[in-house]
PyMOL Python script that loads the backbone (N, CA, C, O; Angstrom):
from pymol import cmd

cmd.read_pdbstr("""\
ATOM      1  N   UNK A   1     102.893 -67.006  59.887  1.00  0.00           N
ATOM      2  CA  UNK A   1     101.927 -66.944  58.809  1.00  0.00           C
ATOM      3  C   UNK A   1     100.847 -65.898  59.165  1.00  0.00           C
ATOM      4  O   UNK A   1     100.334 -65.862  60.284  1.00  0.00           O
ATOM      5  N   UNK A   2     100.522 -65.048  58.169  1.00  0.00           N
ATOM      6  CA  UNK A   2      99.533 -63.995  58.419  1.00  0.00           C
ATOM      7  C   UNK A   2      98.121 -64.560  58.406  1.00  0.00           C
ATOM      8  O   UNK A   2      97.811 -65.498  57.672  1.00  0.00           O
ATOM      9  N   UNK A   3      97.289 -63.974  59.222  1.00  0.00           N
ATOM     10  CA  UNK A   3      95.896 -64.407  59.227  1.00  0.00           C
ATOM     11  C   UNK A   3      95.159 -63.710  58.083  1.00  0.00           C
ATOM     12  O   UNK A   3      95.656 -62.744  57.503  1.00  0.00           O
ATOM     13  N   UNK A   4      93.990 -64.209  57.779  1.00  0.00           N
ATOM     14  CA  UNK A   4      93.184 -63.624  56.708  1.00  0.00           C
ATOM     15  C   UNK A   4      92.771 -62.206  57.068  1.00  0.00           C
ATOM     16  O   UNK A   4      92.660 -61.344  56.196  1.00  0.00           O
ATOM     17  N   UNK A   5      92.544 -61.966  58.358  1.00  0.00           N
ATOM     18  CA  UNK A   5      92.147 -60.618  58.789  1.00  0.00           C
ATOM     19  C   UNK A   5      93.255 -59.602  58.540  1.00  0.00           C
ATOM     20  O   UNK A   5      92.993 -58.514  58.029  1.00  0.00           O
ATOM     21  N   UNK A   6      94.472 -59.942  58.891  1.00  0.00           N
ATOM     22  CA  UNK A   6      95.577 -58.996  58.707  1.00  0.00           C
ATOM     23  C   UNK A   6      95.857 -58.783  57.222  1.00  0.00           C
ATOM     24  O   UNK A   6      96.240 -57.683  56.821  1.00  0.00           O
ATOM     25  N   UNK A   7      95.675 -59.811  56.405  1.00  0.00           N
ATOM     26  CA  UNK A   7      95.823 -59.638  54.960  1.00  0.00           C
ATOM     27  C   UNK A   7      94.751 -58.702  54.415  1.00  0.00           C
ATOM     28  O   UNK A   7      95.029 -57.869  53.553  1.00  0.00           O
ATOM     29  N   UNK A   8      93.526 -58.840  54.917  1.00  0.00           N
ATOM     30  CA  UNK A   8      92.427 -57.982  54.471  1.00  0.00           C
ATOM     31  C   UNK A   8      92.665 -56.538  54.895  1.00  0.00           C
ATOM     32  O   UNK A   8      92.417 -55.619  54.115  1.00  0.00           O
ATOM     33  N   UNK A   9      93.135 -56.328  56.103  1.00  0.00           N
ATOM     34  CA  UNK A   9      93.402 -54.963  56.579  1.00  0.00           C
ATOM     35  C   UNK A   9      94.538 -54.342  55.776  1.00  0.00           C
ATOM     36  O   UNK A   9      94.468 -53.170  55.407  1.00  0.00           O
ATOM     37  N   UNK A  10      95.570 -55.110  55.507  1.00  0.00           N
ATOM     38  CA  UNK A  10      96.680 -54.601  54.705  1.00  0.00           C
ATOM     39  C   UNK A  10      96.208 -54.234  53.307  1.00  0.00           C
ATOM     40  O   UNK A  10      96.572 -53.179  52.789  1.00  0.00           O
ATOM     41  N   UNK A  11      95.409 -55.083  52.697  1.00  0.00           N
ATOM     42  CA  UNK A  11      94.900 -54.791  51.367  1.00  0.00           C
ATOM     43  C   UNK A  11      94.025 -53.540  51.389  1.00  0.00           C
ATOM     44  O   UNK A  11      94.079 -52.722  50.471  1.00  0.00           O
ATOM     45  N   UNK A  12      93.219 -53.396  52.438  1.00  0.00           N
ATOM     46  CA  UNK A  12      92.338 -52.229  52.540  1.00  0.00           C
ATOM     47  C   UNK A  12      93.157 -50.950  52.683  1.00  0.00           C
ATOM     48  O   UNK A  12      92.830 -49.937  52.065  1.00  0.00           O
ATOM     49  N   UNK A  13      94.212 -50.982  53.486  1.00  0.00           N
ATOM     50  CA  UNK A  13      95.025 -49.783  53.695  1.00  0.00           C
ATOM     51  C   UNK A  13      95.793 -49.398  52.434  1.00  0.00           C
ATOM     52  O   UNK A  13      96.199 -48.245  52.291  1.00  0.00           O
ATOM     53  N   UNK A  14      95.995 -50.334  51.527  1.00  0.00           N
ATOM     54  CA  UNK A  14      96.675 -50.030  50.268  1.00  0.00           C
ATOM     55  C   UNK A  14      95.664 -49.703  49.181  1.00  0.00           C
ATOM     56  O   UNK A  14      95.832 -48.722  48.456  1.00  0.00           O
ATOM     57  N   UNK A  15      94.628 -50.502  49.059  1.00  0.00           N
ATOM     58  CA  UNK A  15      93.702 -50.370  47.944  1.00  0.00           C
ATOM     59  C   UNK A  15      92.786 -49.159  48.073  1.00  0.00           C
ATOM     60  O   UNK A  15      92.501 -48.499  47.073  1.00  0.00           O
ATOM     61  N   UNK A  16      92.326 -48.858  49.259  1.00  0.00           N
ATOM     62  CA  UNK A  16      91.365 -47.761  49.432  1.00  0.00           C
ATOM     63  C   UNK A  16      91.975 -46.400  49.082  1.00  0.00           C
ATOM     64  O   UNK A  16      91.376 -45.663  48.299  1.00  0.00           O
ATOM     65  N   UNK A  17      93.135 -46.038  49.624  1.00  0.00           N
ATOM     66  CA  UNK A  17      93.731 -44.764  49.209  1.00  0.00           C
ATOM     67  C   UNK A  17      94.111 -44.738  47.729  1.00  0.00           C
ATOM     68  O   UNK A  17      94.011 -43.703  47.071  1.00  0.00           O
ATOM     69  N   UNK A  18      94.546 -45.882  47.218  1.00  0.00           N
ATOM     70  CA  UNK A  18      94.888 -45.947  45.790  1.00  0.00           C
ATOM     71  C   UNK A  18      93.661 -45.702  44.936  1.00  0.00           C
ATOM     72  O   UNK A  18      93.740 -45.002  43.926  1.00  0.00           O
ATOM     73  N   UNK A  19      92.535 -46.263  45.323  1.00  0.00           N
ATOM     74  CA  UNK A  19      91.294 -46.066  44.579  1.00  0.00           C
ATOM     75  C   UNK A  19      90.915 -44.592  44.560  1.00  0.00           C
ATOM     76  O   UNK A  19      90.559 -44.059  43.509  1.00  0.00           O
ATOM     77  N   UNK A  20      90.987 -43.924  45.715  1.00  0.00           N
ATOM     78  CA  UNK A  20      90.647 -42.506  45.762  1.00  0.00           C
ATOM     79  C   UNK A  20      91.650 -41.674  44.978  1.00  0.00           C
ATOM     80  O   UNK A  20      91.271 -40.666  44.380  1.00  0.00           O
ATOM     81  N   UNK A  21      92.914 -42.066  44.964  1.00  0.00           N
ATOM     82  CA  UNK A  21      93.921 -41.343  44.177  1.00  0.00           C
ATOM     83  C   UNK A  21      93.627 -41.464  42.682  1.00  0.00           C
ATOM     84  O   UNK A  21      93.745 -40.485  41.945  1.00  0.00           O
ATOM     85  N   UNK A  22      93.250 -42.642  42.241  1.00  0.00           N
ATOM     86  CA  UNK A  22      92.927 -42.834  40.826  1.00  0.00           C
ATOM     87  C   UNK A  22      91.683 -42.034  40.452  1.00  0.00           C
ATOM     88  O   UNK A  22      91.645 -41.415  39.389  1.00  0.00           O
ATOM     89  N   UNK A  23      90.671 -42.038  41.309  1.00  0.00           N
ATOM     90  CA  UNK A  23      89.471 -41.244  41.051  1.00  0.00           C
ATOM     91  C   UNK A  23      89.836 -39.764  40.967  1.00  0.00           C
ATOM     92  O   UNK A  23      89.347 -39.053  40.089  1.00  0.00           O
ATOM     93  N   UNK A  24      90.692 -39.299  41.873  1.00  0.00           N
ATOM     94  CA  UNK A  24      91.132 -37.907  41.847  1.00  0.00           C
ATOM     95  C   UNK A  24      91.871 -37.552  40.571  1.00  0.00           C
ATOM     96  O   UNK A  24      91.685 -36.464  40.028  1.00  0.00           O
ATOM     97  N   UNK A  25      92.705 -38.458  40.090  1.00  0.00           N
ATOM     98  CA  UNK A  25      93.424 -38.221  38.834  1.00  0.00           C
ATOM     99  C   UNK A  25      92.437 -38.080  37.683  1.00  0.00           C
ATOM    100  O   UNK A  25      92.590 -37.190  36.847  1.00  0.00           O
ATOM    101  N   UNK A  26      91.430 -38.939  37.628  1.00  0.00           N
ATOM    102  CA  UNK A  26      90.439 -38.842  36.560  1.00  0.00           C
ATOM    103  C   UNK A  26      89.631 -37.554  36.656  1.00  0.00           C
ATOM    104  O   UNK A  26      89.298 -36.959  35.631  1.00  0.00           O
ATOM    105  N   UNK A  27      89.309 -37.115  37.871  1.00  0.00           N
ATOM    106  CA  UNK A  27      88.571 -35.855  38.037  1.00  0.00           C
ATOM    107  C   UNK A  27      89.420 -34.690  37.542  1.00  0.00           C
ATOM    108  O   UNK A  27      88.933 -33.833  36.805  1.00  0.00           O
ATOM    109  N   UNK A  28      90.687 -34.657  37.947  1.00  0.00           N
ATOM    110  CA  UNK A  28      91.572 -33.579  37.504  1.00  0.00           C
ATOM    111  C   UNK A  28      91.776 -33.606  35.987  1.00  0.00           C
ATOM    112  O   UNK A  28      91.802 -32.558  35.343  1.00  0.00           O
ATOM    113  N   UNK A  29      91.920 -34.802  35.422  1.00  0.00           N
ATOM    114  CA  UNK A  29      92.091 -34.906  33.974  1.00  0.00           C
ATOM    115  C   UNK A  29      90.839 -34.437  33.244  1.00  0.00           C
ATOM    116  O   UNK A  29      90.936 -33.775  32.211  1.00  0.00           O
ATOM    117  N   UNK A  30      89.675 -34.771  33.768  1.00  0.00           N
ATOM    118  CA  UNK A  30      88.422 -34.331  33.154  1.00  0.00           C
ATOM    119  C   UNK A  30      88.298 -32.818  33.203  1.00  0.00           C
ATOM    120  O   UNK A  30      87.904 -32.199  32.215  1.00  0.00           O
ATOM    121  N   UNK A  31      88.632 -32.209  34.348  1.00  0.00           N
ATOM    122  CA  UNK A  31      88.571 -30.754  34.463  1.00  0.00           C
ATOM    123  C   UNK A  31      89.558 -30.095  33.501  1.00  0.00           C
ATOM    124  O   UNK A  31      89.235 -29.089  32.869  1.00  0.00           O
ATOM    125  N   UNK A  32      90.747 -30.653  33.392  1.00  0.00           N
ATOM    126  CA  UNK A  32      91.751 -30.085  32.488  1.00  0.00           C
ATOM    127  C   UNK A  32      91.304 -30.195  31.034  1.00  0.00           C
ATOM    128  O   UNK A  32      91.491 -29.262  30.252  1.00  0.00           O
ATOM    129  N   UNK A  33      90.720 -31.320  30.675  1.00  0.00           N
ATOM    130  CA  UNK A  33      90.250 -31.489  29.298  1.00  0.00           C
ATOM    131  C   UNK A  33      89.079 -30.567  28.994  1.00  0.00           C
ATOM    132  O   UNK A  33      88.988 -30.033  27.889  1.00  0.00           O
ATOM    133  N   UNK A  34      88.179 -30.371  29.959  1.00  0.00           N
ATOM    134  CA  UNK A  34      87.067 -29.444  29.755  1.00  0.00           C
ATOM    135  C   UNK A  34      87.576 -28.016  29.612  1.00  0.00           C
ATOM    136  O   UNK A  34      87.015 -27.232  28.846  1.00  0.00           O
ATOM    137  N   UNK A  35      88.626 -27.673  30.339  1.00  0.00           N
ATOM    138  CA  UNK A  35      89.203 -26.333  30.214  1.00  0.00           C
ATOM    139  C   UNK A  35      89.913 -26.168  28.871  1.00  0.00           C
ATOM    140  O   UNK A  35      89.865 -25.093  28.273  1.00  0.00           O
ATOM    141  N   UNK A  36      90.566 -27.218  28.400  1.00  0.00           N
ATOM    142  CA  UNK A  36      91.301 -27.137  27.141  1.00  0.00           C
ATOM    143  C   UNK A  36      90.376 -27.193  25.930  1.00  0.00           C
ATOM    144  O   UNK A  36      90.628 -26.531  24.923  1.00  0.00           O
ATOM    145  N   UNK A  37      89.324 -27.968  26.023  1.00  0.00           N
ATOM    146  CA  UNK A  37      88.396 -28.135  24.914  1.00  0.00           C
ATOM    147  C   UNK A  37      86.970 -27.884  25.393  1.00  0.00           C
ATOM    148  O   UNK A  37      86.221 -28.830  25.635  1.00  0.00           O
ATOM    149  N   UNK A  38      86.590 -26.614  25.532  1.00  0.00           N
ATOM    150  CA  UNK A  38      85.234 -26.329  26.023  1.00  0.00           C
ATOM    151  C   UNK A  38      84.178 -26.747  25.005  1.00  0.00           C
ATOM    152  O   UNK A  38      84.389 -26.665  23.795  1.00  0.00           O
ATOM    153  N   UNK A  39      83.053 -27.191  25.517  1.00  0.00           N
ATOM    154  CA  UNK A  39      81.955 -27.608  24.645  1.00  0.00           C
ATOM    155  C   UNK A  39      81.306 -26.369  24.040  1.00  0.00           C
ATOM    156  O   UNK A  39      81.162 -25.355  24.723  1.00  0.00           O
ATOM    157  N   UNK A  40      80.912 -26.434  22.774  1.00  0.00           N
ATOM    158  CA  UNK A  40      80.246 -25.277  22.168  1.00  0.00           C
ATOM    159  C   UNK A  40      78.884 -25.035  22.811  1.00  0.00           C
ATOM    160  O   UNK A  40      78.159 -25.975  23.133  1.00  0.00           O
ATOM    161  N   UNK A  41      78.558 -23.788  22.987  1.00  0.00           N
ATOM    162  CA  UNK A  41      77.276 -23.422  23.576  1.00  0.00           C
ATOM    163  C   UNK A  41      76.253 -23.325  22.461  1.00  0.00           C
ATOM    164  O   UNK A  41      76.447 -22.597  21.488  1.00  0.00           O
ATOM    165  N   UNK A  42      75.167 -24.061  22.610  1.00  0.00           N
ATOM    166  CA  UNK A  42      74.116 -24.055  21.594  1.00  0.00           C
ATOM    167  C   UNK A  42      72.991 -23.141  22.045  1.00  0.00           C
ATOM    168  O   UNK A  42      72.594 -23.159  23.211  1.00  0.00           O
ATOM    169  N   UNK A  43      72.478 -22.339  21.115  1.00  0.00           N
ATOM    170  CA  UNK A  43      71.336 -21.490  21.408  1.00  0.00           C
ATOM    171  C   UNK A  43      70.057 -22.288  21.268  1.00  0.00           C
ATOM    172  O   UNK A  43      69.942 -23.151  20.398  1.00  0.00           O
ATOM    173  N   UNK A  44      69.096 -21.995  22.130  1.00  0.00           N
ATOM    174  CA  UNK A  44      67.815 -22.699  22.049  1.00  0.00           C
ATOM    175  C   UNK A  44      67.041 -22.272  20.801  1.00  0.00           C
ATOM    176  O   UNK A  44      66.239 -23.041  20.270  1.00  0.00           O
ATOM    177  N   UNK A  45      67.283 -21.044  20.334  1.00  0.00           N
ATOM    178  CA  UNK A  45      66.579 -20.546  19.153  1.00  0.00           C
ATOM    179  C   UNK A  45      66.930 -21.356  17.911  1.00  0.00           C
ATOM    180  O   UNK A  45      66.076 -21.579  17.053  1.00  0.00           O
ATOM    181  N   UNK A  46      68.181 -21.796  17.812  1.00  0.00           N
ATOM    182  CA  UNK A  46      68.601 -22.569  16.654  1.00  0.00           C
ATOM    183  C   UNK A  46      67.835 -23.882  16.564  1.00  0.00           C
ATOM    184  O   UNK A  46      67.481 -24.323  15.470  1.00  0.00           O
ATOM    185  N   UNK A  47      67.579 -24.505  17.705  1.00  0.00           N
ATOM    186  CA  UNK A  47      66.841 -25.770  17.698  1.00  0.00           C
ATOM    187  C   UNK A  47      65.412 -25.555  17.213  1.00  0.00           C
ATOM    188  O   UNK A  47      64.862 -26.393  16.498  1.00  0.00           O
ATOM    189  N   UNK A  48      64.807 -24.419  17.606  1.00  0.00           N
ATOM    190  CA  UNK A  48      63.442 -24.135  17.171  1.00  0.00           C
ATOM    191  C   UNK A  48      63.390 -23.901  15.671  1.00  0.00           C
ATOM    192  O   UNK A  48      62.431 -24.303  15.013  1.00  0.00           O
ATOM    193  N   UNK A  49      64.421 -23.249  15.121  1.00  0.00           N
ATOM    194  CA  UNK A  49      64.442 -22.983  13.685  1.00  0.00           C
ATOM    195  C   UNK A  49      64.557 -24.268  12.877  1.00  0.00           C
ATOM    196  O   UNK A  49      63.977 -24.387  11.798  1.00  0.00           O
ATOM    197  N   UNK A  50      65.310 -25.231  13.408  1.00  0.00           N
ATOM    198  CA  UNK A  50      65.493 -26.485  12.678  1.00  0.00           C
ATOM    199  C   UNK A  50      64.216 -27.309  12.650  1.00  0.00           C
ATOM    200  O   UNK A  50      63.987 -28.057  11.699  1.00  0.00           O
ATOM    201  N   UNK A  51      63.392 -27.188  13.662  1.00  0.00           N
ATOM    202  CA  UNK A  51      62.167 -27.988  13.726  1.00  0.00           C
ATOM    203  C   UNK A  51      61.123 -27.498  12.736  1.00  0.00           C
ATOM    204  O   UNK A  51      60.305 -28.287  12.264  1.00  0.00           O
ATOM    205  N   UNK A  52      61.137 -26.214  12.413  1.00  0.00           N
ATOM    206  CA  UNK A  52      60.097 -25.655  11.527  1.00  0.00           C
ATOM    207  C   UNK A  52      60.325 -26.041  10.094  1.00  0.00           C
ATOM    208  O   UNK A  52      59.547 -25.657   9.220  1.00  0.00           O
TER     209      UNK A  52
END
""", "prot")
cmd.dss("prot")
cmd.show_as("cartoon", "prot")
cmd.util.cbc("prot")
cmd.orient("prot")
């Protein structure tokens, strides 16, 4: 029977790299989406015109 410590270490060795892999996938997906759909650049002058 496994001890609680060995179960915790096993879970850590599986969960920690998996967590970083998922974070990496989201970062790459975000970069790809920003490259595919760039945000429009707004001029500061336009905002001033709307306020007047």
